[in-house]
C-alpha positions, 0 to 999 in steps of 0.5 A, a space after each residue: 090423650 093430650 093435656 088440653 083434651 084432659 083439661 076440656 073434659 075436667 072443665 065440662 065436668 066441674 063447670 057444666 055437668 057438676 058433681 065431685 070427680 076423682 082423676 086417676 092414672 096416666 091422665 092425672 100424672 099428665 095433668 097434675 104432676 107434669 107427666 109427658 107421656 100420652 095416655 089412651 084414656 082418661 081414668 075418671 069417676 064420680 065420688 057418689 057412685 051413682 049410675 047417673 054419674 056414668 051418663 055424665 061422663 058419656 055426655 062429656 065424651 060426646 061434647 069433647 068429641 071423644 069415643 065414650 070408651 075414652 073416659 074410663 070409670 073402671 078404676 073405681 073398682 081398684 080404689 074401693 078396695 083401699 080402706 078409707 080411700 076418701 080420706 086420701 083425696 086432695 081437692 085440685 080444682 073447683 068449678 061452678 058446679 063441681 070439684 075435681 080430686 086426686 088421690 094422695 101420692 101414696 094412694 096413687 102409687 099404691 094403685 099404680 104399683 099393683 099393676 106395675 107396668 113400665 108406664 105405671 112406674 114412670 107415673 109414680 116417679 113423676 108423682 114423686 118429683 112433682 111439687 106439692 104438700 103431700 109426699 109418698 108415705 112408704 110405710 103406709 104404701 107397703 101396708 096397703 099393698 100387703 092388705 090388698 095382697 098385691 104381688 109386686 112384679 120385679 120393676 114395682 118391687 125395685 121401685 118400692 125398695 128404692 123409695 123405702 131406702 130414701 126414707 131411712 
């Protein structure tokens, strides 16, 4: 998914469809953190969790000319497992009818490291380098991963160790 397509989807949601939305995954890294890798889908879901919101996503995909599966709302499953996740949301765009949020960099990395693919590690590195007021909090990140009983693979463990050393 290229950046302009992600932009179109976001614009339709916050200007026409309405509601509060959370952008996650590689599409977030691309749109807000300056990542360059292409993504296969746009991980996006509504903050309200209502079934009607999923229909808004499907309508938006249709308006943009994407297959409905290109807008992936399944990421909320992972987010809901993190206690107080809503406190970690940062407003990034406000439209006429809606708002777009992203997770804090700490929450973003927790979600990415729990899977730990090369692309996930790359997205975390992009987030760390991106300008912005929030920073990754290694202790909080480690606590979340432990609470979620995430078994990190070798690349994710190496990334986390490197990040924790930088904090010391």
